[in-house]
Steps between C-alpha positions, in 0.01 A plus 500: 500500500678830459742566219505149360499628144649799326152614408415527879817695560424742218146537631626576852752757371227672290290523815779673693704217663870571490758249384668538840177380664482201260860406585433531876197274458717231345774545763242436774368192311852360468559543871163341577589191293872473563443142628455400136872572450435638150719804536870461581539878518259793476635812325304735723710818464562476126138406435364800693754729343391381155132537596557866599660576162214328314243702699669818369505361144125421526435861607704626210338250258838355406457155660584179310273214394547312829471790740400355841535128416678328791719205389708242685799339333640148517832484687691419188452839332757779537382838633776757547599571864273222622597148610447194277586149607300248291396375849847352540752528783777532239375850418401602849552873540575570133367835369441559132692773323255519205131448421356224280358629173151365578492682832646821356220511239239466777664778698511718192122471480468593876440161652606459859723209601399411858734211583676182401315172519603153626562221248660164465881544509621608158145430374553125538187344642125442462389568857699796646638262763855548372555859611789561741259734684216260577182377333240726351148410621197475275256772622198282424623226736826556682568125533551490124773616262437797262689339216834604360735627421325839503296414810551830680392695188179295471416529867559873508234553233256233630515639855456860379851616606561675168302557179728296282838327519778368284629149485717296270389187320756234405269200495176620650620719778235768440212287378514228763490732808227702323293181474568411866392843626212579266638793298624571147860424411658568163818380330556704185672364187867442566675819393203734554640650821869565554674272748762765582504521878341158554733267697533211260389142566463362146563771245319350202189439711471786754237765424374783720122534528225654713241376755174692545137437589389568139621467143470874424773587752719213371474636148584854610806394697626271220460783251697741717782251565532357147716613213860475381783578737866562416598326828345164397597344168233227533207739515295537180594801294148648509479861597141497621292182541174701545353245740134567580163333548304473177124411506432142382244529213517154341486143624830373639677194383673329794688171518524302821766239554316175544789330682505770766135440599558125496816517705471268799650767728227757430261564790151375410332825608734715290437268202125526545511878528714540184269263309201717603696805402556348154131398465394857589723641231358263243143586599583869436604422149877472537697217343684298769665184377732231641846478345774244523822604677698189574793659687344562839720244673816624330459864597596495865821293445599719206436814700706389801796385287517837323424732791737332742776515237442873462478543877835321548654751261318813628565431869868420451569870555396485865833395649540738788767679300337613175148526645331392824576461865855393593527216751714555808821315593583393147846411366571520127280527195348150504410521869350847443277384218388181670412655837345816359274306263420220752401745769329754270276277288207299623426131439284539185744744337788259563297211364433684175861620461624146543246360255582773247873440537446129441297546177765736366797275594718315254336178385148612595460825308370344180296237685308754701551864411520470123209256491289726723561794265374288210187405701446864589490584129250219436277635785521853361412385146209288625364790708525744206339247267192490725487880515501526116136377516385640838493835687627340825578171673307421820622270775506485881749729678579249772413132562356585843419788734766617743646224718583514867835642617747206505233300318724413206834367619629318191688727255364312193143540625570870550643534148183337364301793631627681185355244256247737341697823516845417356366469144471879460855548626650230283324647198534866598131570457294741717284329761253611770323347796142615565312420824194295405388311805519398865557140603291327767809538721446878487805576291495664157641370169553641154479417133791573268505648149800494267517743210704574191848660517479875551124510466459620853193714426314205349566267794420769759185605319378142489592463874314817594193376306504160665543637845225755470239330283 
């Protein structure tokens, strides 16, 4: 396929292809596959305008590190003078007046932003069925979901509609759709990339990260976007993370969580493939050992108590007065708030706001929210204790391959789709999903690696080695 990696783009430019031609290629591909509903809006005019400027820079040898890379962005990232809605009716028609730090850093290195990508409303979902603008379809089989919440971002890369894309990962929202669509999805360490310009869901969990077909592009994009930012007080005060792929020259020491492979919800084919993957690593001289991690069943409840509490707080601003669409025919403040929020938010967002409001309410705060914070600390400590002795932790990305659209109707069953991904968000560690196999049903699936805080280069180097060995 054309232009599916930055190496291929650079090769084409070196051989005389213009960036404008590359952008036009992707514009035609997006139109050809518009039935996938990955793009909510294509930024045709601004993308072509940017491409023309980059062609001039290439001629003058002043182009940036990402010159010619075409990137789609999840519809919860602000891009000045372009719409952003978090795939919600409550922000229908809203146009951003500033650009997210992560996107600005890509633009500064001459990347091209080609459009905004569909997602679960306010990034709340594991299937991309919660968007106010319709389901995103899995390009491998259109009867199946692409995963969520960054489903549009995953599909855009998997279907070749852009070279790379940005998503946000609160509990697996990059890694799960990457697994379901057979690509690479990376959640950096919390605080590596500024969240300034990311529409908040759960502020202590949300992290921007890239999708690509290969680890090299993921590392490059993460390096460009990372670093301290005066607009985000939660970002790590590191000027330059220097994220790159380093050759692996010694045997790896990897832990795998025994409980995850023995989990009754894990698909037998995925289990078998991961066991073979582990056996292959051992046969090549690497140390791969089972470790105890007894909190698997506590992670999803802990995650949903804390994230819904933060969502309840973060989304309180969308009242129709302060932010968001104002309902018609309203009388008084209470009526305005009720109708604007009831009409603007979808079912899943309302469910999480109500749950979060409940766990923060008087009489329940200590029983749920405070206790969940304590469990979060235990999970973080246990994760870091494992990583004191190992280079990375290995576990499945998802318990199954993609499921059929409308195939999971129960909210609890949907929440359990996150069982293997929420650990990295609760603990703040970097984590990646790598495509390692195809199920007998024809759908792909991934394996997940969790690394040490802020050791992005180590985790990405291991990932690149494992994917290309």
